[in-house]
C-alpha positions as CSV (number, residue, x, y, z in Angstrom):
1,X,20.0,-91.0,52.3
2,X,17.8,-89.9,55.2
3,X,18.3,-86.8,57.4
4,X,20.8,-87.5,60.1
5,X,20.3,-85.7,63.4
6,X,23.8,-84.5,64.1
7,X,24.1,-82.5,67.2
8,X,27.2,-81.3,68.8
9,X,28.4,-81.0,72.9
10,X,30.7,-76.4,74.7
11,X,31.9,-73.6,74.9
12,X,33.2,-73.2,71.5
13,X,32.2,-72.9,68.0
14,X,34.7,-70.0,68.4
15,X,36.9,-71.7,71.0
16,X,37.6,-70.0,74.3
17,X,40.7,-68.0,73.8
18,X,41.6,-67.7,77.5
19,X,41.6,-71.3,78.5
20,X,44.8,-72.2,80.3
21,X,45.2,-75.6,78.7
22,X,44.0,-77.7,75.8
23,X,43.9,-81.4,75.5
24,X,45.5,-82.9,72.4
25,X,44.0,-86.0,70.7
26,X,40.6,-85.3,72.1
27,X,37.4,-86.4,70.4
28,X,35.7,-84.2,67.8
29,X,32.4,-82.6,68.6
30,X,30.4,-85.6,69.3
31,X,27.0,-86.7,68.3
32,X,24.6,-86.5,71.2
33,X,20.9,-86.4,71.9
34,X,19.5,-82.9,72.2
35,X,18.2,-82.1,75.7
36,X,15.6,-79.4,76.2
37,X,13.2,-78.2,78.9
38,X,9.6,-77.4,78.0
39,X,7.3,-74.6,79.1
40,X,10.1,-72.3,80.1
41,X,9.2,-68.6,80.3
42,X,11.5,-65.7,80.9
43,X,9.4,-63.5,83.1
44,X,8.9,-59.7,83.1
45,X,11.1,-57.8,85.4
46,X,11.2,-54.3,86.9
47,X,14.2,-52.4,88.0
48,X,12.4,-50.7,90.8
49,X,12.0,-53.9,92.7
50,X,14.9,-54.8,95.0
51,X,15.4,-57.1,97.9
52,X,16.8,-56.8,101.4
53,X,18.1,-59.7,103.4
54,X,18.1,-59.0,107.2
55,X,21.6,-59.9,108.4
56,X,20.5,-62.5,111.0
57,X,18.1,-64.2,108.7
58,X,20.7,-64.6,106.0
59,X,23.3,-66.0,108.3
60,X,20.8,-68.6,109.7
61,X,19.9,-69.5,106.1
62,X,23.6,-69.7,105.2
63,X,24.3,-72.2,107.9
64,X,21.3,-74.4,107.0
65,X,22.2,-74.3,103.3
66,X,25.9,-75.2,103.9
67,X,24.8,-78.2,106.0
68,X,22.6,-79.4,103.1
69,X,25.3,-78.9,100.6
70,X,28.0,-80.6,102.6
71,X,25.9,-83.7,103.0
72,X,24.5,-83.9,99.5
73,X,27.1,-82.5,97.1
74,X,30.5,-83.3,98.7
75,X,31.4,-86.1,96.2
76,X,30.4,-84.4,93.0
77,X,33.5,-82.4,92.2
78,X,37.3,-82.2,91.9
79,X,37.7,-85.5,90.1
80,X,36.5,-87.6,93.0
81,X,38.4,-85.7,95.8
82,X,35.7,-85.5,98.4
83,X,35.2,-82.6,100.8
84,X,33.8,-84.3,103.9
85,X,32.3,-82.8,107.0
86,X,30.5,-79.6,107.6
87,X,31.7,-76.4,106.0
88,X,33.1,-73.7,108.3
89,X,31.0,-70.5,108.0
90,X,32.9,-67.3,108.3
91,X,30.9,-64.2,109.5
92,X,31.2,-61.3,107.2
93,X,31.2,-57.7,108.4
94,X,28.6,-55.5,106.7
95,X,31.0,-53.1,105.0
96,X,29.7,-51.0,102.1
97,X,30.5,-52.4,98.6
98,X,29.6,-50.9,95.2
99,X,26.3,-52.2,94.0
100,X,26.6,-54.8,91.3
101,X,24.7,-53.6,88.3
102,X,25.9,-56.1,85.6
103,X,27.9,-55.4,82.5
104,X,25.8,-52.6,81.0
105,X,28.2,-51.9,78.2
106,X,27.6,-55.5,76.9
107,X,23.8,-55.2,77.3
108,X,23.4,-52.1,75.3
109,X,20.1,-51.3,77.0
110,X,19.0,-52.2,80.5
111,X,16.4,-54.6,81.9
112,X,13.5,-53.9,79.5
113,X,15.0,-55.6,76.5
114,X,15.8,-59.0,77.9
115,X,12.6,-60.2,79.6
116,X,11.0,-61.9,76.6
117,X,9.3,-65.3,76.2
118,X,11.7,-68.2,76.3
119,X,10.5,-71.7,75.3
120,X,7.1,-72.4,73.7
121,X,6.0,-74.7,70.9
122,X,4.8,-73.7,67.5
123,X,4.4,-75.3,64.1
124,X,7.0,-75.4,61.4
125,X,6.6,-73.0,58.6
126,X,7.1,-73.9,55.0
127,X,10.0,-72.6,53.0
128,X,9.2,-70.0,50.3
129,X,9.0,-71.6,46.8
130,X,10.8,-68.7,45.1
131,X,13.9,-66.8,46.1
132,X,13.1,-63.5,47.7
133,X,15.5,-61.0,49.1
134,X,15.7,-59.7,52.7
135,X,16.7,-56.1,52.9
136,X,18.2,-56.3,56.4
137,X,20.7,-58.8,57.8
138,X,19.3,-61.1,60.5
139,X,22.3,-63.3,61.3
140,X,25.5,-61.8,62.9
141,X,28.9,-62.8,64.1
142,X,29.7,-60.9,67.3
143,X,31.5,-61.4,70.6
144,X,29.8,-64.3,72.4
145,X,27.5,-63.8,75.3
146,X,29.6,-66.4,77.1
147,X,32.6,-64.9,78.7
148,X,35.8,-66.1,77.2
149,X,34.2,-67.9,74.3
150,X,35.4,-65.7,71.5
151,X,32.8,-65.0,68.9
152,X,29.3,-66.3,68.5
153,X,26.3,-66.2,66.2
154,X,23.2,-64.1,66.9
155,X,19.8,-63.7,65.3
156,X,18.2,-60.3,65.2
157,X,14.7,-61.6,64.4
158,X,12.4,-64.1,66.1
159,X,12.7,-67.7,64.9
160,X,9.9,-70.1,65.6
161,X,10.4,-73.6,66.9
162,X,10.9,-75.8,63.8
163,X,11.9,-73.0,61.4
164,X,15.1,-73.1,59.4
165,X,17.7,-70.4,60.0
166,X,18.3,-70.3,56.3
167,X,15.4,-70.3,53.9
168,X,17.3,-71.6,50.8
169,X,19.2,-74.7,51.9
170,X,22.5,-75.2,53.6
171,X,25.0,-72.4,54.1
172,X,27.7,-74.4,52.4
173,X,28.9,-77.9,51.6
174,X,30.5,-79.9,54.4
175,X,34.0,-81.3,53.9
176,X,34.9,-84.7,55.1
177,X,38.4,-85.5,56.5
178,X,39.3,-89.2,56.3
179,X,41.7,-91.2,58.5
180,X,43.7,-88.2,59.6
181,X,45.7,-90.0,62.2
182,X,46.5,-93.0,60.0
183,X,47.8,-90.6,57.3
184,X,50.0,-88.9,59.9
185,X,51.6,-92.1,61.1
186,X,49.3,-92.6,64.0
187,X,49.5,-89.1,65.5
188,X,46.8,-86.5,65.5
189,X,48.1,-83.2,64.1
190,X,48.6,-80.2,66.4
191,X,46.0,-77.9,65.0
192,X,43.0,-75.9,66.0
193,X,40.7,-77.9,63.7
194,X,40.2,-80.6,66.3
195,X,37.9,-78.3,68.2
196,X,35.8,-77.5,65.2
197,X,35.3,-80.9,63.6
198,X,32.1,-82.8,63.9
199,X,31.9,-86.5,64.3
200,X,30.4,-87.1,60.9
201,X,27.8,-89.8,60.8
202,X,25.4,-91.2,58.2
203,X,26.7,-90.8,54.7
204,X,30.2,-89.7,55.6
205,X,30.6,-92.9,57.7
206,X,31.1,-94.8,54.5
207,X,34.1,-92.7,53.3
208,X,36.8,-94.3,55.5
209,X,37.5,-96.0,58.7
210,X,37.7,-92.8,60.8
211,X,36.0,-89.7,59.5
212,X,35.5,-86.1,60.7
213,X,33.4,-83.4,59.1
214,X,33.8,-79.6,58.8
215,X,30.6,-77.6,58.9
216,X,31.4,-73.9,58.3
217,X,29.5,-70.9,59.6
218,X,26.9,-72.1,62.1
219,X,28.7,-75.5,62.5
220,X,32.0,-73.7,63.2
221,X,30.9,-70.5,64.9
222,X,27.9,-71.6,67.1
223,X,29.0,-72.0,70.8
224,X,27.5,-74.5,73.1
225,X,25.6,-73.8,76.3
226,X,24.3,-77.1,77.9
227,X,21.0,-75.6,78.9
228,X,20.4,-73.0,76.2
229,X,20.7,-75.1,73.1
230,X,18.3,-73.7,70.5
231,X,19.5,-75.0,67.1
232,X,20.5,-78.3,65.5
233,X,21.7,-79.3,62.0
234,X,19.8,-81.4,59.5
235,X,21.8,-83.0,56.7
236,X,21.3,-82.0,53.1
237,X,21.4,-84.3,50.1
238,X,24.7,-85.8,48.8
239,X,25.0,-84.8,45.2
240,X,27.7,-86.2,43.0
241,X,25.8,-85.8,39.7
242,X,24.3,-82.3,39.4
243,X,27.5,-80.3,39.2
244,X,30.0,-82.1,37.0
245,X,30.4,-85.3,35.0
246,X,33.4,-87.1,36.5
247,X,34.1,-88.8,33.2
248,X,34.4,-85.6,31.2
249,X,35.8,-82.8,33.3
250,X,38.9,-82.3,35.4
251,X,37.1,-80.5,38.2
252,X,35.5,-83.8,39.3
253,X,36.6,-84.4,42.9
254,X,37.9,-80.9,43.4
255,X,34.9,-79.9,45.5
256,X,32.7,-81.5,48.1
257,X,29.6,-83.4,47.0
258,X,28.1,-83.2,50.5
259,X,25.3,-80.8,50.7
260,X,26.1,-79.6,54.2
261,X,23.5,-79.0,56.9
262,X,20.6,-76.7,57.4
263,X,20.1,-75.5,61.0
264,X,16.7,-75.7,62.5
265,X,15.3,-74.0,65.6
266,X,14.6,-76.5,68.4
267,X,12.6,-74.0,70.4
268,X,11.3,-70.4,69.9
269,X,14.3,-68.1,69.7
270,X,13.9,-64.4,70.6
271,X,15.4,-61.5,68.6
272,X,18.9,-60.9,70.1
273,X,19.5,-64.4,71.3
274,X,22.8,-66.1,70.7
275,X,22.5,-69.4,68.8
276,X,23.7,-72.4,70.7
277,X,24.3,-75.9,69.2
278,X,24.8,-79.0,71.2
279,X,28.3,-80.6,71.0
280,X,27.4,-83.2,73.7
281,X,28.6,-82.9,77.3
282,X,31.3,-85.5,76.6
283,X,33.0,-82.8,74.6
284,X,33.4,-81.0,77.9
285,X,34.2,-84.1,79.9
286,X,37.1,-85.1,77.7
287,X,38.8,-81.7,78.3
288,X,39.7,-82.2,81.9
289,X,42.1,-79.6,83.4
290,X,40.8,-76.8,81.2
291,X,38.0,-74.2,81.4
292,X,35.5,-77.1,80.8
293,X,35.9,-78.3,84.4
294,X,34.0,-75.2,85.6
295,X,31.3,-75.1,82.9
296,X,27.9,-76.0,84.4
297,X,26.3,-79.1,82.9
298,X,22.6,-79.4,82.2
299,X,21.8,-81.1,85.5
300,X,23.8,-78.5,87.5
301,X,21.1,-75.9,86.8
302,X,18.6,-78.1,88.6
303,X,20.8,-78.1,91.7
304,X,21.3,-74.3,91.4
305,X,17.5,-73.8,91.1
306,X,17.0,-75.9,94.3
307,X,19.4,-73.7,96.2
308,X,17.6,-70.5,95.0
309,X,14.2,-72.0,95.9
310,X,15.5,-73.0,99.3
311,X,16.7,-69.4,100.0
312,X,13.3,-68.0,99.3
313,X,11.6,-70.7,101.3
314,X,13.8,-70.0,104.3
315,X,13.2,-66.3,104.1
316,X,9.4,-66.8,104.0
317,X,9.6,-69.3,106.9
318,X,11.4,-66.6,108.9
319,X,8.6,-64.2,108.3
320,X,10.6,-61.9,106.0
321,X,9.1,-60.4,102.9
322,X,11.3,-61.5,100.0
323,X,10.6,-58.4,97.8
324,X,10.2,-54.9,99.3
325,X,10.9,-51.4,98.0
326,X,13.7,-49.8,100.0
327,X,15.9,-46.8,99.4
328,X,18.8,-47.7,101.6
329,X,21.6,-48.7,99.3
330,X,23.4,-50.4,102.2
331,X,20.6,-53.1,102.1
332,X,21.3,-53.8,98.5
333,X,25.1,-53.8,99.1
334,X,24.6,-56.2,102.0
335,X,22.5,-58.5,100.0
336,X,25.0,-58.5,97.1
337,X,27.8,-59.3,99.5
338,X,26.0,-62.2,101.1
339,X,24.9,-63.6,97.8
340,X,28.6,-63.6,96.7
341,X,29.6,-65.2,99.9
342,X,27.1,-68.0,99.5
343,X,28.3,-68.5,96.0
344,X,31.9,-68.6,97.0
345,X,31.2,-71.0,99.8
346,X,29.3,-73.4,97.6
347,X,32.1,-73.3,95.1
348,X,34.3,-75.0,97.7
349,X,32.0,-78.0,97.3
350,X,30.9,-77.8,93.7
351,X,32.2,-75.1,91.4
352,X,29.9,-75.9,88.5
353,X,26.8,-75.6,90.7
354,X,28.1,-72.4,92.2
355,X,28.5,-70.9,88.8
356,X,24.8,-71.2,88.2
357,X,23.9,-69.0,91.2
358,X,23.1,-65.3,91.1
359,X,25.9,-62.9,92.4
360,X,23.8,-59.8,93.0
361,X,20.2,-58.8,93.9
362,X,19.3,-57.9,90.4
363,X,20.1,-61.4,89.2
364,X,18.5,-63.0,92.2
365,X,15.2,-61.2,91.8
366,X,15.0,-62.2,88.1
367,X,15.4,-65.8,89.2
368,X,12.7,-65.4,92.0
369,X,10.3,-63.8,89.5
370,X,10.9,-66.6,87.0
371,X,10.3,-69.2,89.7
372,X,6.6,-68.0,89.8
373,X,6.3,-69.6,86.3
374,X,7.7,-73.0,87.4
375,X,10.9,-74.8,88.3
376,X,11.9,-75.1,84.6
377,X,11.6,-71.3,84.2
378,X,13.8,-70.8,87.2
379,X,16.5,-73.1,85.7
380,X,16.2,-71.2,82.4
381,X,16.7,-67.9,84.1
382,X,19.8,-69.2,85.9
383,X,21.2,-70.4,82.6
384,X,20.5,-67.0,81.0
385,X,22.2,-65.4,83.9
386,X,25.5,-67.1,82.9
387,X,25.5,-65.0,79.7
388,X,25.7,-61.3,78.9
389,X,22.3,-60.4,77.4
390,X,22.6,-58.5,74.1
391,X,20.2,-56.1,72.6
392,X,19.4,-56.2,68.8
393,X,21.0,-52.7,68.4
394,X,24.2,-53.9,70.2
395,X,24.4,-56.8,67.9
396,X,24.0,-54.6,64.8
397,X,26.6,-52.2,66.1
398,X,29.2,-54.7,67.1
399,X,28.5,-57.6,64.7
400,X,29.4,-58.7,61.2
401,X,26.6,-59.9,58.9
402,X,26.6,-63.6,58.1
403,X,23.7,-64.0,55.7
404,X,24.6,-61.8,52.8
405,X,25.2,-64.8,50.5
406,X,23.3,-67.8,49.4
407,X,24.6,-71.2,48.4
408,X,23.6,-72.2,44.8
409,X,25.0,-73.8,41.7
410,X,27.8,-71.6,40.2
411,X,27.4,-69.8,36.9
412,X,30.8,-71.2,36.0
413,X,30.3,-74.6,34.3
414,X,31.6,-77.5,36.3
415,X,32.7,-75.3,39.2
416,X,30.2,-76.8,41.7
417,X,28.5,-74.4,44.1
418,X,28.9,-70.7,44.2
419,X,28.1,-67.7,46.5
420,X,25.2,-65.4,45.4
421,X,24.2,-62.1,46.8
422,X,21.1,-62.3,48.9
423,X,20.6,-58.5,48.8
424,X,22.0,-55.4,47.2
425,X,25.6,-55.0,48.4
426,X,27.0,-51.5,47.7
427,X,30.7,-50.9,47.0
428,X,32.7,-51.3,50.2
429,X,30.2,-53.6,51.9
430,X,31.6,-56.6,53.8
431,X,30.1,-59.5,51.8
432,X,31.0,-62.1,54.4
433,X,33.4,-62.1,57.5
434,X,35.9,-64.9,57.4
435,X,37.1,-66.4,60.7
436,X,40.3,-68.3,59.8
437,X,41.3,-71.6,61.3
438,X,45.1,-72.1,60.9
439,X,46.8,-75.3,60.0
440,X,50.5,-74.9,60.9
441,X,51.8,-77.6,58.6
442,X,49.9,-78.2,55.4
443,X,51.7,-81.5,54.9
444,X,49.5,-82.9,57.7
445,X,46.8,-83.0,55.0
446,X,48.8,-85.3,52.8
447,X,47.3,-88.7,52.1
448,X,49.0,-92.0,51.6
449,X,48.0,-95.5,50.6
450,X,46.7,-97.2,53.7
451,X,46.6,-100.9,54.7
452,X,44.9,-102.7,57.6
453,X,47.2,-103.8,60.4
454,X,45.7,-106.8,62.3
455,X,48.0,-106.3,65.3
456,X,46.8,-102.8,66.0
457,X,43.4,-103.3,64.5
458,X,43.8,-100.0,62.7
459,X,44.7,-98.6,59.3
460,X,48.4,-97.6,58.8
461,X,50.5,-96.2,56.0
462,X,51.5,-98.8,53.4
463,X,54.4,-96.6,52.4
464,X,55.7,-93.1,52.8
465,X,54.8,-91.9,49.3
466,X,52.1,-89.2,49.3
467,X,49.3,-89.8,46.8
468,X,47.4,-86.5,47.3
469,X,45.9,-84.1,49.9
470,X,42.7,-84.1,51.9
471,X,39.9,-82.2,50.1
472,X,40.0,-79.5,52.8
473,X,43.2,-78.3,51.1
474,X,41.2,-76.9,48.2
475,X,39.2,-74.6,50.5
476,X,42.2,-73.0,52.3
477,X,44.4,-70.0,51.7
478,X,48.2,-70.6,51.5
479,X,51.4,-69.8,49.8
480,X,53.8,-72.2,48.1
481,X,56.7,-71.0,50.1
482,X,55.0,-71.4,53.5
483,X,53.7,-74.4,55.4
484,X,50.9,-72.3,56.9
485,X,47.3,-72.8,55.7
486,X,44.4,-70.5,56.6
487,X,41.1,-72.2,56.3
488,X,37.8,-70.2,56.3
489,X,35.3,-71.0,59.1
490,X,32.4,-69.3,57.2
491,X,30.6,-69.9,53.9
492,X,33.2,-67.8,52.2
493,X,34.4,-71.2,50.9
494,X,31.6,-70.9,48.3
495,X,33.2,-68.0,46.6
496,X,34.8,-69.0,43.3
497,X,37.8,-67.6,41.3
498,X,37.5,-65.1,38.5
499,X,40.7,-63.8,36.9
500,X,41.4,-60.1,36.5
501,X,44.8,-60.7,34.9
502,X,45.2,-59.1,31.5
503,X,48.2,-61.2,30.3
504,X,49.0,-64.8,30.0
505,X,50.4,-66.6,33.0
506,X,54.1,-67.3,32.9
507,X,55.5,-70.8,32.9
508,X,58.1,-71.6,35.5
509,X,61.6,-72.3,34.1
510,X,61.5,-75.9,35.5
511,X,58.0,-76.5,34.3
512,X,57.5,-78.3,31.0
513,X,53.8,-77.9,31.0
514,X,52.4,-75.6,28.4
515,X,49.9,-73.2,30.0
516,X,47.4,-71.9,27.5
517,X,46.8,-68.1,27.1
518,X,44.4,-66.5,29.5
519,X,41.8,-66.0,26.8
520,X,41.5,-69.8,26.4
521,X,41.0,-70.6,30.1
522,X,37.6,-71.5,31.4
523,X,37.7,-69.5,34.7
524,X,37.7,-66.0,33.2
525,X,34.2,-64.7,34.2
526,X,32.4,-62.1,32.1
527,X,32.7,-59.0,34.3
528,X,35.8,-59.8,36.3
529,X,35.9,-60.2,40.1
530,X,33.5,-58.1,42.2
531,X,35.1,-58.6,45.6
532,X,38.5,-59.0,47.3
533,X,39.9,-60.2,50.7
534,X,41.2,-57.8,53.3
535,X,42.5,-58.3,56.8
536,X,39.7,-57.8,59.3
537,X,40.0,-55.1,62.1
538,X,37.1,-56.5,64.2
539,X,39.1,-59.7,65.3
540,X,41.6,-58.7,67.9
541,X,43.8,-61.7,67.0
542,X,44.4,-60.4,63.5
543,X,46.7,-57.5,64.6
544,X,48.5,-59.8,67.1
545,X,49.1,-62.6,64.6
546,X,50.2,-60.3,61.8
547,X,53.1,-59.2,64.1
548,X,54.2,-62.8,64.7
549,X,56.5,-64.9,62.6
550,X,56.0,-68.6,61.9
551,X,58.1,-69.7,64.9
552,X,56.1,-67.5,67.3
553,X,52.8,-68.9,65.9
554,X,54.2,-72.4,66.2
555,X,55.2,-71.8,69.9
556,X,51.7,-70.5,70.5
557,X,50.2,-73.7,69.0
558,X,52.5,-76.0,71.0
559,X,51.9,-74.2,74.3
560,X,48.2,-74.7,73.8
561,X,48.2,-78.1,72.3
562,X,47.1,-76.7,69.0
563,X,43.8,-75.4,70.4
564,X,44.1,-71.8,69.3
565,X,43.1,-69.8,66.3
566,X,43.9,-66.4,64.9
567,X,43.5,-64.0,62.0
568,X,40.3,-63.1,60.1
569,X,39.5,-61.8,56.6
570,X,36.7,-59.7,55.2
571,X,35.5,-60.3,51.7
572,X,34.7,-56.8,50.6
573,X,32.6,-55.7,47.5
574,X,34.8,-53.9,45.0
575,X,31.8,-52.6,43.1
576,X,28.0,-52.5,43.6
577,X,26.7,-56.1,43.6
578,X,23.1,-56.8,42.7
579,X,20.8,-59.3,44.4
580,X,21.3,-62.7,42.8
581,X,24.7,-61.9,41.4
582,X,27.5,-64.4,41.9
583,X,30.4,-63.3,44.1
584,X,33.9,-63.7,42.7
585,X,37.4,-63.0,44.0
586,X,40.8,-63.4,42.2
587,X,42.7,-66.4,43.7
588,X,45.9,-65.2,42.0
589,X,48.2,-66.2,39.2
590,X,49.8,-69.0,41.2
591,X,46.5,-70.7,41.6
592,X,45.7,-70.4,37.9
593,X,49.0,-72.0,37.0
594,X,48.4,-74.8,39.5
595,X,45.0,-75.4,38.1
596,X,46.2,-75.5,34.5
597,X,48.9,-78.1,35.5
598,X,46.2,-80.2,37.1
599,X,43.9,-79.8,34.1
600,X,46.7,-80.7,31.7
601,X,47.6,-83.9,33.5
602,X,44.1,-85.0,34.4
603,X,43.0,-88.4,33.1
604,X,39.3,-89.4,33.2
605,X,38.4,-92.7,35.0
606,X,38.1,-95.7,32.7
607,X,37.6,-99.4,33.0
608,X,41.3,-100.1,32.7
609,X,42.1,-97.4,35.3
610,X,40.0,-98.8,38.2
611,X,37.5,-101.6,38.3
612,X,35.3,-99.4,40.5
613,X,34.2,-97.5,37.3
614,X,33.3,-100.6,35.3
615,X,29.6,-100.0,36.0
616,X,29.8,-96.7,37.8
617,X,26.6,-94.9,39.0
618,X,26.3,-91.6,40.9
619,X,25.2,-92.0,44.5
620,X,22.6,-89.3,44.1
621,X,21.0,-91.2,41.2
622,X,20.8,-94.3,43.3
623,X,19.3,-92.5,46.2
624,X,16.7,-90.8,44.0
625,X,15.5,-94.3,43.1
626,X,15.0,-95.6,46.6
627,X,11.6,-96.9,45.7
628,X,13.2,-100.0,44.2
629,X,15.6,-101.8,46.5
630,X,16.9,-105.0,44.9
631,X,16.2,-108.3,46.6
632,X,18.9,-110.9,47.2
633,X,17.7,-112.8,44.1
634,X,17.7,-109.6,42.0
635,X,21.2,-108.7,43.2
636,X,22.6,-112.0,41.9
637,X,21.4,-111.2,38.4
638,X,21.7,-107.4,38.6
639,X,24.1,-106.3,41.3
640,X,24.5,-102.7,42.4
641,X,27.4,-100.8,40.8
642,X,30.8,-101.5,42.2
643,X,31.1,-98.0,43.7
644,X,27.8,-98.3,45.6
645,X,27.3,-99.4,49.2
646,X,23.9,-99.6,50.9
647,X,23.1,-98.8,54.5
648,X,20.3,-97.7,56.8
649,X,20.5,-94.3,58.5
650,X,18.1,-93.6,61.3
651,X,17.5,-91.3,64.1
652,X,17.3,-92.4,67.7
653,X,15.5,-90.5,70.5
654,X,16.9,-91.3,73.9
655,X,14.0,-89.4,75.5
656,X,11.9,-92.4,75.0
657,X,14.2,-94.4,77.3
658,X,13.5,-91.9,80.0
659,X,9.7,-92.4,79.8
660,X,9.1,-94.1,83.2
661,X,5.3,-94.2,83.1
662,X,5.3,-96.9,80.5
663,X,2.9,-95.1,78.3
664,X,3.4,-94.9,74.6
665,X,4.0,-91.4,73.2
666,X,2.4,-92.0,69.9
667,X,2.6,-88.4,68.8
668,X,6.4,-88.3,69.2
669,X,7.7,-91.9,68.7
670,X,6.0,-92.4,65.4
671,X,8.1,-89.7,63.8
672,X,11.4,-91.4,64.4
């Protein structure tokens, strides 16, 4: 299998919590081609420079600009409801208003920390051959720089274009969900997961008719900004042979064989930047009637940049200096007022374009300074102006570390992958924060025998007898007396079970299975668990949700079309954990009993059980032997195993279609 360029399209890895409405049955995060702008530079800025707009000049400019907008942009907004004719301009009296200084409590420090280089090219660095430890965390979960977007992911170190965010492979395996609507009688469940799924392509495409893929940590938590995208995922190897022999052990099929995705920087990323992945703009377009209507798209920043450039041009043509040093605060207040007035007026024509524009002198001067480095730099500065810039210190003070653990093969035989400490974690340290994505009804994960219906051209249930659950079930927290599931959105899913019970588990009275004594079980690790889960105090939804009953949570889901999430855990070290040590928690006695029942009833595949296994071969072994593809003649004599399908997976670069000069881009196209 080849790498699949899966990129997403906004606002939420951690979905906007304040959106007024959510759309049910909307597409997952779609695959889309990454769009970027080259040679963008965030210029140096100085707080001592301010601007004054003489009142008459600004009003003349305002009239000219409104005429331009009314003729050019009147059909670009409000779902086709045009605003025709010229816009009425209202004269504003120059009253004194407080000077807009930005959200300083979010910035942490003022101007000096956020005028760093933006987009430049550099070569990819090689990964280290041996595992080394980093003493200080460099990836954090913290409140997003996008207002209303919940949490986001930040880096506190510089990352070069082409570098991986994780040195040692993917954060965690990805989990494939198959034919979810068909298994739910043609209805998409009311759940928050619809906003976190990726449209799995490549290898997962062969799993079922309709597939969706969960990608925890960066895949779940990274927000989307159409202009500031700086990371994209690269798929890791599918591995169904390295962890367990499916003919010998009952754990076969209990964990995902997908290697997950490694995130790579698509441009230089500065320390303190939020990481943005692309969901594809259609992710926004399919959410009409929600917050997405007002989110600027990529091209809107070009229109906003033209307006800012026109303002400067008109001022210069009028003989006014665009930057002067003045002490009269009324001049600053007047300029702020008029900038807000322009923005509000343009929003009557196109809200998305208006949302790209500066609202105060400070923001406007940053944009003007960036413009000296080119039109692309101006667009980038307007895009950055839609976020709250964070300092590295602010991130460390307000964030939760996301890179304390590394994904490697578990020390427990046949348990698949495990979580290993990347650095020394003292007693009481938060090993990993766990954003939880709730599933209100765990039966929505039940699976049934499906059949193809030629009338609807879709798969439907063959009967109403459940045959199992989606694999996602194995990664979620729940209780046998509750329908609610809490599914981790971080690589906490790697953490395996280790018992701390000192006595044998008890059999249920109605259970005829004989559960062996604890000492005979395979999941009792040597030193016992070294971590435990606790409710998190950094997530404001935790306190709120813990005070709600299931009916109230259900009402919250239904009122928002399922597009809501709440509750978070912390996995906390219960003793000092050394670098390279595997992390364990105790899943509880109920889980142990359930696992023993499964192990007791498990039957290994055989030729009489399913013809698929007559000449079974692991997919990984076949992919490792890609040098020898069989010809049609060879296939007649030596066909591929029954469980194997072949296919070509390739990447496609739409940027080539935009090359209007007809020249061949040999240095780019040959890589696809």
